[in-house]
N, C-alpha and C positions, 0 to 999 in steps of 0.2 A: 587323257585329259586335254588333248590339244583341240581347243575350241575357240573360234573367233566369232565374228559378227554373223548374225542371222536374224530371222524373224521379220525382215523387212517385208511388210505386207501380210505376214502370216497372221498376226494378231487380229487384224480386221477381217481376215478370211474365215476366222472361227465362226463369226456370225453367219456368214454365207452358207456354211456347211449345214446349218439347221434349217435351210429353206424348205418350205412345205412342198409336198408332191402328192400325186395321186396314189391311192393304195395299190400296192403291187403284190404279185405272187411271191411266196417265200423263195428265197434264193436256193439254188441247187448246187450241191457240192461237186467240185471238179474231181475227176478220178484219173488215175494213171492207167496205162494199158493193161496192167494186171489186176485192175479193180480196186486198188487202194485209194483212199481219200487223200487228195493232194492238199498239203499244208504249206503254203508259200511263206517264207521267212525272209523279210527284208532286214539287212544288217549293214553295219558300217565297219566291219572288221577287215583289215587288210594285212598282207604280209604273213608273218608267223602266227598272228592272232587268227587270221582267216583259216589257216591250216588247222589250228587247234579247234576252232568252231566246227569245221567240216568233219573232223574226226568224231566229234560228239554227235553230229547229225547222222553220220553213217552208222554209228553204233546204235542209235535209236531206231533207225530204219530197219536194221537187221534184227532188232530185239522183238519185233512184233509184225503182224501181217495185215493190220488194218489201215495204217497211215504211212504216207511217205512225205517227209519234210523236204522241201526244196529251198535251200538257202540261195539268196540273190543279193549280191553286193550292190549297194546303191550309192556308193561314194561316202563322203563325210557325213557326220550326223546332221549337219545343216542341209546338205543336199538331199539326204534321205527324207528328212522331215518335209522339205518342200515338195518332193514327189508324193509323199503320203497325203499331203494337204489336197492334192488334186484328185485323189480317188477315195478319200476317207468316207466311210459310210456306204460305199457302193460294193457291188459284187467283185469289183476289180481291186478292192483293198486287200492287202496282205493279211493272212491269218495271224501272223506274228510280226510285230514291228519293234525293232530295237531303237530306243530313243535315249539320248543322254539325260542326265539328271535335271539339268535346267530346263528341259522341255516338259517336265512333269505337269506344271500348271497349264501349259498350252494344251497338252493331250487331254487333261480332264475337262477343260472348258470347251473343247471341240464337241463333246457329247457324241463322238463318233468312235468310241472304243467300248469294249466290254470289260468292266472291272473284273479282275480275276477273283474278287470276293464272291461273285456269283457261283463260281465252281467250288470255291472253298466251302461255301455254305451248303451247296447241293450235296456234296459227299462228306460233309463234316470233316474236312481234311485238317489234320493237326499241324498248324503252322508253328507250334512251339519248338519244333525241330529245326527251325530256321533262326538265324542270328537276328535278335531283336533290333540291334543298332543299325543293321542294314535294312531290315524291313520297314522301320519307322519312317524313313525318308519318303517312301512311296505310299504312306497311309495318310488319309485325311478323315477326321471324325471316326476313326476306328475302322474305316473301310480300306481294304488293300486294293489299290488300283492296278498295279503292275507287279511283276515278279523280278526282283533284282537279278542281274545276270553277271555283268563284269563290274565289280565294285572295287574302288580303291580309295585311299586317304593320303594326306600329305605326311611326309616324314623328313627328318633332318638327316642328310647324308654327309659323311665327313671322311677325310683322308687320315687314316690312322698313322701312316708313316709320317705325315706332316705334323701330327700331334706329338709324336715322339721327338722329332727334331726341334720342336718348339718347347720341349720340356713339359708337355701336357700329358695327362693320363689318357692313353688311347681307349681305355675301357670306360671312361667317364665323360660322356658328351655333355655339353651345356644343356640344362633344362629350363633356365630362366633367362630373361633378357639381359640381366647384368652379367651372368655367366657367359652368355653368347658374346657380349661386347668385349669382355676381358679376354676370352679365348681368341677372338678375331684380332685383337691388338697383337697378341703374341704370335699369331700365325701370319700376320702381314709382314712381308719383306719386299725387297726391290722387285722380285719376280713373282710374288704371290700375294693375293688379297685374301683376307680372312673369310669373308662370307658374301653370299649373293642370294637373291631371290628373283625369280622371273617377274617381270612387270605384268602380272596376270591377276585378274580379280579373284580367281579361285583361292589363291594362297592368302589374300587379304581376308576373304570370308572366313577361312579356317582360323586365322589368327584372332579374329573377333570372337568366333564361336568358342574357341578354346578357353576364353576368359568368361564365357557365359553371356556374351553380348548378342543382341539381336541385330538383324540386317534391316528389317522393316517392321512396322508396327503390327498390331493385331496378332501378337504371338508369332511373328515371322510369317504372317499371312495364313496361319493355320486355324485361327479362330474367326476369321473373316477376311474379306479382300483387303490387302494392304493399301494404305493411302499415303504413306509417308516413309521415306528412308530414315532410319535411325542409327545407321552404322557410323555416323560422325560423332557419336558419344565418346565416353571415356575409353572404351575398349578400342574403338577405331583410332582415336588419337594416340593411344599407346603404341599401336602398330606403326602408324605413320611417323611418330617421333623416333621410333627405333630405327627405321630406314633412314630418315633424315640425319639423325645424329651419327650413325655409322658411315653414311656417305660423306658427311662433312669431315669426319675423322680419317677418311680414306681407308677404312677397313671394310667397305662394302663396294663390290664391283657391279657396275651397271651392265647387265648382259642383254638388255632390251626385252623383247617379247618372243624370241625364237627359242624353242626348247633345244634344238640341236646346238645352238650357240652356247647355251648354258652347260649342256653336257660336255661339249668340247672344252670349255674353260676349266671344268673340273678334271676331266681326264688328262688334260695337258699340264695340270699343276698350277694353272693361273689363279685358281681359287681353291680354298681348303674345305669349306663347308657350304652347303646350299640346301634349299628345300626342293623336294621332288615328289612325284606320285609314287606310292608304294608299288604300283604295277611296273615301274621302271627299274626296280632294284637289280633284278637279274641281269638285265642288259648292261647296266653300269658296272656291276661286279665283273662281268665277263670281259669287259673292254678296258678295265683299269689295270695299270701296271703296278698298282700298290694295293694294300689291304684297305677295304672300306668298312666303315661302321654306320650304323643306323640308330637313330634315337627319336624320342618323342618330340612333338612340336613344342618349342619353347613358349613360355608364358611369362608375364611380368612377375616380379618377385612376390608381390602381395596378392596375386590372383589365386583363386581356388581352381585348379585345373579341372576343366569340364570334359575335355576329350576332343574328338574330331567329327566332322560331318562326312557322310558317305559321298563319294564322287563316282564317276563311271556312267553306267547306263543300265536300263532295265528292259524287260520284255513286256510289250503291250499286246493285248488281244484285239483284233479288229472287230468291227460291227458291220452289219449289213451283209454278212456272209452266212453261209449255211451252218446250221447247228452242228452237223457232223464235222464240219471243218473246225468249228470252235472246240469241239470235243478233242479233235486231234491236236490242236494247239495246246490245250490243257494237259494232255497226256505227255507231250514233249516237255512242257515246263516242269512237270513233276519229275520226269526222267532226268533232266539236266540238274535238278536240285537234289538228287539223291546223294547219299554219302559217297559212294564209289566214284560217281561221275564228277562230283565237286572236288574230290581229292585229286583226280586227274587234271581238272581244269586249273586248280591252284598250282599244281606242279608244272603244267605246260605254259601257263601265262603269268603267274605271280599275282593274279587277282585273288581277292578274298574268296573263301568258300561260304556260300550262303548257308550251308549246313555245317555247323561247327564240329560235328562228329567226324567230318572229313579229316580234320587235323590229327586224328588218332590213327589214321591209316598208315601202314608201313611206308608207302611211297612218299608220303608227306614228311614223315619223321626222318627218312633218309635224305630228302632234299634239304631239310633244315640243317643238317650237318654241314652241307656244302654252302648253303645260304642262310646262316643264322640271322641275318638282317630281316628276313621275312617274318620270323617269329616275333621280332620287335613290333612290327606293324600289326600283327594279330593281337598282341598283348595290349597295344595302345587302343585298339578298337574295343576290345573286351572290357577295358577299364573306363570307357566313355560313359558318362552319366546321361541317361535319356532326359531330354528337355527340349523346349521349342528351339533353343539355341543350337543344340547338337543335332536336332532333327532336320535342320536346314530350312531356308526360306523358300516360300512358294510365291514366285512372281513370274508372270508371263513374259516380262521384258528383261529377264536376267542378262542375256547377251549384251544388250545396250548398256546396262548398268556396269557390267564387267569392263566394257570398253571405257566408260567414264572413269572407273577406278584406275585402270591401267594408265590412262592419260594423266590422272592426278598424281600417280606415283612418278611418272616421267617428269612432271613439272617440279617435283622436289629437287631433281638434279639441276634444274634451271634456276634455283634460288627461291622458289615459291615456298611460303611457310607451310608446315604440316596442317595447321588449322585451316588456312584458306584453301589449300588443295583439296582437303577432305570435304569441306563445306560445299565446294563447287560440285564435287562428284555426287554428294547426297542430294543436292538441289536438282541436278540433272536426272537422277534416278526418280525422285519424287515426281518430276514433270512427266516422265513416261508412265507412271502409275495412274495419273489422273486424266490422261488423254482419252 
Protein backbone atom coordinates (compact mmCIF):
# COMPACT_ATOMS: atom_id res chain seq x y z
CA UNK A 1 0.00 0.00 0.00
CA UNK A 2 2.96 2.31 -0.27
CA UNK A 3 1.71 4.77 -2.85
CA UNK A 4 2.50 8.38 -3.35
CA UNK A 5 1.91 10.96 -6.09
CA UNK A 6 1.45 9.98 -9.70
CA UNK A 7 -0.69 10.57 -12.76
CA UNK A 8 0.94 13.92 -13.51
CA UNK A 9 0.12 14.13 -17.18
CA UNK A 10 -1.40 10.65 -17.31
CA UNK A 11 -5.03 11.72 -17.13
CA UNK A 12 -4.71 13.91 -20.21
CA UNK A 13 -2.76 11.18 -21.98
CA UNK A 14 -5.77 8.88 -21.81
CA UNK A 15 -7.37 10.92 -24.56
CA UNK A 16 -4.30 10.63 -26.73
CA UNK A 17 -4.36 6.87 -26.48
CA UNK A 18 -7.56 6.81 -28.47
CA UNK A 19 -6.09 8.64 -31.46
CA UNK A 20 -7.27 7.27 -34.77
CA UNK A 21 -4.97 5.37 -37.06
CA UNK A 22 -5.14 3.44 -40.29
CA UNK A 23 -6.45 -0.10 -40.26
CA UNK A 24 -3.65 -2.54 -39.57
CA UNK A 25 -3.15 -6.28 -39.81
CA UNK A 26 -3.99 -8.38 -36.76
CA UNK A 27 -1.08 -8.56 -34.31
CA UNK A 28 1.00 -11.72 -34.27
CA UNK A 29 1.80 -13.52 -31.03
CA UNK A 30 5.44 -13.66 -29.98
CA UNK A 31 6.77 -17.14 -29.32
CA UNK A 32 9.65 -18.60 -27.35
CA UNK A 33 12.40 -20.79 -28.83
CA UNK A 34 10.41 -23.91 -27.98
CA UNK A 35 7.28 -22.60 -29.69
CA UNK A 36 5.29 -21.45 -26.66
CA UNK A 37 3.22 -18.27 -26.85
CA UNK A 38 5.00 -15.59 -24.85
CA UNK A 39 2.93 -13.76 -22.24
CA UNK A 40 4.70 -10.69 -20.87
CA UNK A 41 3.67 -9.75 -17.34
CA UNK A 42 4.56 -6.29 -16.01
CA UNK A 43 4.50 -6.05 -12.24
CA UNK A 44 5.56 -3.90 -9.28
CA UNK A 45 6.46 -6.64 -6.81
CA UNK A 46 9.91 -6.44 -5.23
CA UNK A 47 11.83 -8.26 -2.53
CA UNK A 48 10.09 -11.26 -0.96
CA UNK A 49 6.90 -10.46 -2.88
CA UNK A 50 8.72 -10.77 -6.20
CA UNK A 51 10.09 -14.12 -5.09
CA UNK A 52 6.57 -15.32 -4.26
CA UNK A 53 5.27 -14.06 -7.61
CA UNK A 54 8.06 -15.75 -9.57
CA UNK A 55 7.26 -19.00 -7.78
CA UNK A 56 3.70 -18.81 -9.10
CA UNK A 57 4.87 -17.96 -12.59
CA UNK A 58 7.33 -20.87 -12.65
CA UNK A 59 4.63 -23.27 -11.46
CA UNK A 60 2.24 -22.12 -14.19
CA UNK A 61 4.86 -22.39 -16.89
CA UNK A 62 5.66 -25.94 -15.78
CA UNK A 63 1.98 -26.92 -15.64
CA UNK A 64 1.31 -26.67 -19.40
CA UNK A 65 3.06 -26.58 -22.77
CA UNK A 66 1.26 -23.76 -24.62
CA UNK A 67 2.29 -20.57 -22.86
CA UNK A 68 5.28 -19.07 -21.12
CA UNK A 69 4.68 -16.13 -18.80
CA UNK A 70 7.62 -13.75 -18.50
CA UNK A 71 7.45 -11.51 -15.43
CA UNK A 72 9.16 -8.13 -15.78
CA UNK A 73 9.61 -5.82 -12.79
CA UNK A 74 8.74 -2.25 -13.80
CA UNK A 75 9.39 -0.35 -10.58
CA UNK A 76 6.69 1.15 -8.40
CA UNK A 77 3.03 1.11 -9.38
CA UNK A 78 3.38 4.72 -10.50
CA UNK A 79 6.47 4.00 -12.60
CA UNK A 80 4.90 0.92 -14.16
CA UNK A 81 1.75 2.81 -15.07
CA UNK A 82 3.77 5.57 -16.72
CA UNK A 83 5.57 2.97 -18.84
CA UNK A 84 2.28 1.28 -19.70
CA UNK A 85 0.86 4.60 -20.85
CA UNK A 86 3.59 4.80 -23.49
CA UNK A 87 2.75 1.45 -25.12
CA UNK A 88 -0.93 0.85 -24.26
CA UNK A 89 -2.97 -0.44 -27.16
CA UNK A 90 0.06 -1.43 -29.24
CA UNK A 91 1.79 -4.74 -29.88
CA UNK A 92 4.43 -3.64 -27.36
CA UNK A 93 1.88 -3.58 -24.54
CA UNK A 94 2.25 -6.27 -21.89
CA UNK A 95 -0.27 -9.09 -21.96
CA UNK A 96 -0.75 -8.68 -18.20
CA UNK A 97 -0.38 -5.44 -16.29
CA UNK A 98 -0.44 -5.18 -12.51
CA UNK A 99 -1.98 -1.87 -11.42
CA UNK A 100 -2.84 -0.64 -7.94
CA UNK A 101 -6.48 -0.15 -7.01
CA UNK A 102 -6.52 3.63 -7.41
CA UNK A 103 -5.47 3.19 -11.04
CA UNK A 104 -8.74 1.39 -11.84
CA UNK A 105 -10.60 4.40 -13.23
CA UNK A 106 -7.59 5.41 -15.30
CA UNK A 107 -7.21 1.94 -16.81
CA UNK A 108 -10.90 1.77 -17.73
CA UNK A 109 -10.92 5.25 -19.28
CA UNK A 110 -7.83 4.47 -21.36
CA UNK A 111 -9.91 2.12 -23.55
CA UNK A 112 -6.67 0.24 -24.10
CA UNK A 113 -7.34 -2.82 -21.97
CA UNK A 114 -9.37 -5.96 -22.53
CA UNK A 115 -11.93 -6.46 -19.74
CA UNK A 116 -11.58 -9.97 -18.33
CA UNK A 117 -15.38 -10.13 -18.51
CA UNK A 118 -14.95 -10.99 -22.19
CA UNK A 119 -13.22 -14.26 -21.27
CA UNK A 120 -15.53 -14.91 -18.34
CA UNK A 121 -18.48 -14.73 -20.74
CA UNK A 122 -16.73 -16.64 -23.52
CA UNK A 123 -16.34 -19.79 -21.42
CA UNK A 124 -19.11 -19.12 -18.93
CA UNK A 125 -16.56 -19.10 -16.11
CA UNK A 126 -18.07 -19.36 -12.66
CA UNK A 127 -16.86 -16.30 -10.74
CA UNK A 128 -18.94 -17.25 -7.69
CA UNK A 129 -15.88 -19.17 -6.47
CA UNK A 130 -14.14 -15.82 -5.99
CA UNK A 131 -14.55 -13.51 -3.00
CA UNK A 132 -17.36 -11.03 -3.77
CA UNK A 133 -15.99 -8.27 -1.57
CA UNK A 134 -12.70 -8.40 -3.45
CA UNK A 135 -14.17 -8.69 -6.95
CA UNK A 136 -16.61 -5.82 -6.49
CA UNK A 137 -13.94 -3.12 -6.39
CA UNK A 138 -12.95 -3.93 -9.96
CA UNK A 139 -16.52 -4.17 -11.26
CA UNK A 140 -18.45 -1.37 -12.94
CA UNK A 141 -22.05 -1.86 -14.05
CA UNK A 142 -21.68 -5.58 -13.49
CA UNK A 143 -18.64 -5.88 -15.76
CA UNK A 144 -15.41 -7.36 -14.37
CA UNK A 145 -12.57 -5.27 -15.74
CA UNK A 146 -9.58 -6.89 -14.04
CA UNK A 147 -8.78 -9.82 -11.81
CA UNK A 148 -7.80 -9.05 -8.20
CA UNK A 149 -4.34 -10.32 -7.38
CA UNK A 150 -2.68 -8.88 -4.28
CA UNK A 151 -5.50 -7.62 -2.07
CA UNK A 152 -5.28 -6.14 1.41
CA UNK A 153 -7.35 -4.11 3.87
CA UNK A 154 -6.58 -1.96 6.93
CA UNK A 155 -6.43 -3.48 10.39
CA UNK A 156 -5.76 -2.28 13.93
CA UNK A 157 -2.46 -3.67 15.25
CA UNK A 158 -1.70 -3.49 18.96
CA UNK A 159 0.92 -4.48 21.53
CA UNK A 160 -0.61 -7.14 23.78
CA UNK A 161 2.18 -6.82 26.33
CA UNK A 162 1.53 -3.09 26.63
CA UNK A 163 -2.18 -3.83 27.11
CA UNK A 164 -1.39 -6.11 30.04
CA UNK A 165 0.89 -3.52 31.64
CA UNK A 166 -1.83 -0.88 31.30
CA UNK A 167 -4.45 -3.14 32.89
CA UNK A 168 -6.29 -3.69 29.60
CA UNK A 169 -7.59 -7.02 28.32
CA UNK A 170 -5.09 -8.09 25.61
CA UNK A 171 -7.78 -10.18 23.93
CA UNK A 172 -10.25 -7.30 23.69
CA UNK A 173 -9.07 -4.57 21.35
CA UNK A 174 -11.04 -1.32 20.98
CA UNK A 175 -13.80 -1.52 18.36
CA UNK A 176 -15.22 2.03 18.70
CA UNK A 177 -13.73 5.51 18.73
CA UNK A 178 -14.54 5.96 22.42
CA UNK A 179 -12.93 2.65 23.30
CA UNK A 180 -9.88 3.60 21.22
CA UNK A 181 -9.52 6.94 23.00
CA UNK A 182 -9.90 5.39 26.44
CA UNK A 183 -7.39 2.64 25.70
CA UNK A 184 -4.93 5.17 24.27
CA UNK A 185 -5.10 7.22 27.47
CA UNK A 186 -4.22 4.20 29.60
CA UNK A 187 -1.45 3.16 27.22
CA UNK A 188 0.19 6.59 27.05
CA UNK A 189 3.19 6.99 29.35
CA UNK A 190 6.36 9.07 29.38
CA UNK A 191 7.94 6.63 26.91
CA UNK A 192 4.92 5.41 24.97
CA UNK A 193 2.01 6.99 23.07
CA UNK A 194 -1.29 5.18 22.79
CA UNK A 195 -2.13 5.33 19.08
CA UNK A 196 -0.99 6.45 15.65
CA UNK A 197 -2.10 6.39 12.06
CA UNK A 198 0.03 7.16 9.02
CA UNK A 199 -0.77 10.52 7.42
CA UNK A 200 -2.01 8.70 4.35
CA UNK A 201 -5.28 9.10 2.49
CA UNK A 202 -5.96 5.37 2.24
CA UNK A 203 -6.58 5.04 5.95
CA UNK A 204 -8.90 8.05 5.94
CA UNK A 205 -10.88 6.55 3.04
CA UNK A 206 -11.27 3.36 5.04
CA UNK A 207 -12.45 5.17 8.18
CA UNK A 208 -15.09 6.95 6.10
CA UNK A 209 -16.24 3.79 4.29
CA UNK A 210 -16.41 1.80 7.55
CA UNK A 211 -19.20 4.16 8.60
CA UNK A 212 -20.97 3.83 5.25
CA UNK A 213 -19.75 7.22 4.00
CA UNK A 214 -19.01 8.00 0.37
CA UNK A 215 -15.85 9.65 -0.92
CA UNK A 216 -17.35 11.30 -4.01
CA UNK A 217 -20.86 11.77 -5.40
CA UNK A 218 -22.70 9.59 -7.91
CA UNK A 219 -22.44 6.55 -5.67
CA UNK A 220 -18.68 6.88 -5.31
CA UNK A 221 -18.36 7.40 -9.04
CA UNK A 222 -19.99 4.07 -9.83
CA UNK A 223 -23.32 5.30 -11.20
CA UNK A 224 -21.71 8.12 -13.18
CA UNK A 225 -18.57 10.20 -13.36
CA UNK A 226 -18.01 11.93 -10.02
CA UNK A 227 -18.27 15.71 -9.94
CA UNK A 228 -17.82 16.51 -6.27
CA UNK A 229 -15.97 15.21 -3.21
CA UNK A 230 -18.36 14.43 -0.37
CA UNK A 231 -15.95 12.96 2.16
CA UNK A 232 -16.17 16.13 4.24
CA UNK A 233 -19.58 15.06 5.54
CA UNK A 234 -20.35 13.60 8.95
CA UNK A 235 -18.26 10.47 8.44
CA UNK A 236 -15.16 12.38 7.42
CA UNK A 237 -15.63 14.85 10.26
CA UNK A 238 -15.83 11.94 12.71
CA UNK A 239 -12.46 10.64 11.51
CA UNK A 240 -10.73 14.05 11.53
CA UNK A 241 -12.17 14.91 14.95
CA UNK A 242 -10.82 11.62 16.30
CA UNK A 243 -7.30 12.41 15.14
CA UNK A 244 -7.48 16.03 16.28
CA UNK A 245 -8.83 15.21 19.74
CA UNK A 246 -6.32 12.44 20.39
CA UNK A 247 -3.42 14.57 19.17
CA UNK A 248 -4.46 17.44 21.42
CA UNK A 249 -4.72 14.99 24.35
CA UNK A 250 -1.21 13.75 23.50
CA UNK A 251 -2.42 10.16 23.05
CA UNK A 252 -1.74 10.26 19.28
CA UNK A 253 1.79 10.17 17.84
CA UNK A 254 2.50 11.98 14.58
CA UNK A 255 4.67 9.56 12.56
CA UNK A 256 4.41 11.48 9.30
CA UNK A 257 3.93 9.73 5.96
CA UNK A 258 6.69 7.10 6.05
CA UNK A 259 5.63 3.50 6.60
CA UNK A 260 9.03 2.46 7.95
CA UNK A 261 8.91 5.21 10.57
CA UNK A 262 5.50 4.02 11.70
CA UNK A 263 6.63 0.40 11.96
CA UNK A 264 9.78 1.42 13.79
CA UNK A 265 7.74 3.40 16.32
CA UNK A 266 5.56 0.38 17.05
CA UNK A 267 8.36 -2.17 17.20
CA UNK A 268 10.45 0.03 19.51
CA UNK A 269 7.55 0.48 21.92
CA UNK A 270 7.05 4.20 21.21
CA UNK A 271 3.44 3.56 20.24
CA UNK A 272 1.06 0.81 21.41
CA UNK A 273 -1.62 0.77 18.67
CA UNK A 274 -1.67 1.74 15.01
CA UNK A 275 -3.42 1.11 11.70
CA UNK A 276 -1.62 -1.04 9.15
CA UNK A 277 -2.26 -2.98 5.95
CA UNK A 278 -3.26 -6.60 6.50
CA UNK A 279 -0.42 -7.57 4.16
CA UNK A 280 2.11 -6.27 6.67
CA UNK A 281 1.05 -8.41 9.63
CA UNK A 282 3.56 -11.21 9.17
CA UNK A 283 6.51 -8.85 8.90
CA UNK A 284 5.45 -6.94 12.00
CA UNK A 285 4.89 -10.14 13.98
CA UNK A 286 8.25 -11.57 12.93
CA UNK A 287 10.14 -8.44 13.99
CA UNK A 288 8.37 -7.54 17.24
CA UNK A 289 9.83 -8.51 20.64
CA UNK A 290 6.34 -8.73 22.09
CA UNK A 291 3.04 -10.40 21.28
CA UNK A 292 0.92 -8.50 18.79
CA UNK A 293 -2.83 -8.51 18.31
CA UNK A 294 -5.03 -7.54 15.39
CA UNK A 295 -8.56 -6.23 15.36
CA UNK A 296 -11.18 -4.61 13.16
CA UNK A 297 -11.06 -0.98 12.09
CA UNK A 298 -12.72 1.13 14.83
CA UNK A 299 -15.93 3.04 14.07
CA UNK A 300 -17.84 5.75 15.96
CA UNK A 301 -20.03 4.42 18.77
CA UNK A 302 -23.26 5.20 16.95
CA UNK A 303 -22.13 3.90 13.55
CA UNK A 304 -23.42 0.72 11.94
CA UNK A 305 -20.19 -1.00 10.94
CA UNK A 306 -20.06 -1.47 7.17
CA UNK A 307 -16.64 -3.06 6.73
CA UNK A 308 -13.58 -2.25 4.66
CA UNK A 309 -12.57 -1.41 1.10
CA UNK A 310 -10.13 -3.59 -0.81
CA UNK A 311 -6.67 -2.18 -1.38
CA UNK A 312 -3.70 -3.64 -3.22
CA UNK A 313 -3.64 -4.30 -6.95
CA UNK A 314 -5.20 -6.34 -9.74
CA UNK A 315 -4.20 -7.88 -13.06
CA UNK A 316 -5.31 -6.21 -16.29
CA UNK A 317 -5.24 -7.74 -19.76
CA UNK A 318 -3.65 -5.69 -22.50
CA UNK A 319 -5.28 -4.73 -25.80
CA UNK A 320 -3.77 -4.44 -29.27
CA UNK A 321 -2.01 -7.76 -28.71
CA UNK A 322 -2.57 -11.11 -30.41
CA UNK A 323 -5.61 -13.14 -29.44
CA UNK A 324 -3.38 -16.12 -28.59
CA UNK A 325 -1.49 -13.90 -26.18
CA UNK A 326 -4.73 -12.84 -24.52
CA UNK A 327 -5.72 -16.48 -24.19
CA UNK A 328 -2.43 -17.15 -22.42
CA UNK A 329 -2.98 -14.21 -20.10
CA UNK A 330 -6.43 -15.52 -19.22
CA UNK A 331 -5.12 -19.03 -18.56
CA UNK A 332 -2.54 -17.59 -16.18
CA UNK A 333 -5.17 -15.51 -14.37
CA UNK A 334 -7.32 -18.59 -13.88
CA UNK A 335 -4.33 -20.53 -12.64
CA UNK A 336 -3.29 -17.99 -10.02
CA UNK A 337 -6.89 -17.74 -8.80
CA UNK A 338 -7.21 -21.47 -8.16
CA UNK A 339 -7.67 -22.80 -4.63
CA UNK A 340 -4.23 -24.36 -4.23
CA UNK A 341 -2.34 -21.44 -5.77
CA UNK A 342 -4.24 -18.88 -3.72
CA UNK A 343 -3.55 -20.83 -0.54
CA UNK A 344 0.17 -20.69 -1.27
CA UNK A 345 -0.05 -16.99 -2.16
CA UNK A 346 -1.78 -16.20 1.14
CA UNK A 347 0.83 -18.17 3.07
CA UNK A 348 3.79 -16.64 1.22
CA UNK A 349 2.61 -13.02 1.25
CA UNK A 350 -0.20 -12.46 3.74
CA UNK A 351 -2.43 -11.08 0.97
CA UNK A 352 -6.03 -12.25 0.85
CA UNK A 353 -7.02 -15.26 -1.20
CA UNK A 354 -9.29 -14.30 -4.07
CA UNK A 355 -10.69 -17.83 -3.76
CA UNK A 356 -12.07 -18.26 -0.19
CA UNK A 357 -11.83 -22.06 -0.47
CA UNK A 358 -8.07 -21.55 -0.12
CA UNK A 359 -8.54 -20.81 3.58
CA UNK A 360 -9.56 -24.45 4.11
CA UNK A 361 -6.28 -25.75 2.77
CA UNK A 362 -3.99 -27.39 5.40
CA UNK A 363 -1.09 -25.00 4.72
CA UNK A 364 -3.34 -22.03 5.54
CA UNK A 365 -4.79 -23.59 8.67
CA UNK A 366 -1.26 -24.34 9.86
CA UNK A 367 -0.11 -20.79 9.23
CA UNK A 368 -3.07 -19.32 11.10
CA UNK A 369 -1.87 -21.17 14.18
CA UNK A 370 1.36 -19.16 13.98
CA UNK A 371 -0.29 -15.97 12.74
CA UNK A 372 -3.83 -15.88 14.16
CA UNK A 373 -3.91 -12.17 13.33
CA UNK A 374 -4.37 -13.04 9.65
CA UNK A 375 -7.65 -14.80 10.34
CA UNK A 376 -8.92 -11.58 11.93
CA UNK A 377 -8.36 -9.76 8.65
CA UNK A 378 -10.17 -12.46 6.70
CA UNK A 379 -13.12 -12.34 9.11
CA UNK A 380 -13.31 -8.54 8.83
CA UNK A 381 -13.44 -8.77 5.04
CA UNK A 382 -16.01 -11.56 5.01
CA UNK A 383 -18.30 -9.51 7.29
CA UNK A 384 -18.10 -6.45 5.05
CA UNK A 385 -21.48 -5.34 3.70
CA UNK A 386 -21.42 -4.77 -0.07
CA UNK A 387 -22.36 -1.17 -0.93
CA UNK A 388 -21.00 1.77 -2.96
CA UNK A 389 -19.16 2.83 0.22
CA UNK A 390 -17.30 -0.45 0.72
CA UNK A 391 -16.95 -1.04 -3.01
CA UNK A 392 -14.61 1.95 -3.09
CA UNK A 393 -14.54 5.20 -5.06
CA UNK A 394 -13.70 5.39 -8.74
CA UNK A 395 -11.81 8.57 -9.57
CA UNK A 396 -8.89 8.98 -11.93
CA UNK A 397 -7.27 11.64 -9.71
CA UNK A 398 -7.10 9.55 -6.55
CA UNK A 399 -3.37 10.09 -5.92
CA UNK A 400 -3.79 13.87 -5.95
CA UNK A 401 -6.76 13.57 -3.61
CA UNK A 402 -4.82 11.37 -1.22
CA UNK A 403 -2.08 13.95 -1.10
CA UNK A 404 -4.64 16.64 -0.26
CA UNK A 405 -6.01 14.51 2.56
CA UNK A 406 -2.53 13.77 3.89
CA UNK A 407 -1.72 17.47 3.92
CA UNK A 408 -5.01 18.18 5.68
CA UNK A 409 -4.16 15.65 8.39
CA UNK A 410 -0.75 17.26 8.81
CA UNK A 411 -2.41 20.65 9.25
CA UNK A 412 -4.36 19.32 12.24
CA UNK A 413 -1.07 19.11 14.11
CA UNK A 414 -0.45 22.78 13.30
CA UNK A 415 -3.67 23.91 14.95
CA UNK A 416 -6.03 23.99 11.96
CA UNK A 417 -9.57 22.91 12.88
CA UNK A 418 -10.86 19.55 11.68
CA UNK A 419 -13.67 21.25 9.78
CA UNK A 420 -11.42 23.69 7.92
CA UNK A 421 -8.76 21.09 7.13
CA UNK A 422 -11.27 18.61 5.73
CA UNK A 423 -13.16 21.24 3.76
CA UNK A 424 -9.96 22.32 2.02
CA UNK A 425 -9.07 18.74 1.09
CA UNK A 426 -12.55 18.19 -0.32
CA UNK A 427 -12.42 21.40 -2.34
CA UNK A 428 -9.03 20.48 -3.78
CA UNK A 429 -10.33 17.04 -4.75
CA UNK A 430 -13.43 18.51 -6.38
CA UNK A 431 -11.21 20.82 -8.43
CA UNK A 432 -9.31 17.86 -9.87
CA UNK A 433 -12.59 16.14 -10.79
CA UNK A 434 -13.90 19.01 -12.89
CA UNK A 435 -10.68 19.90 -14.71
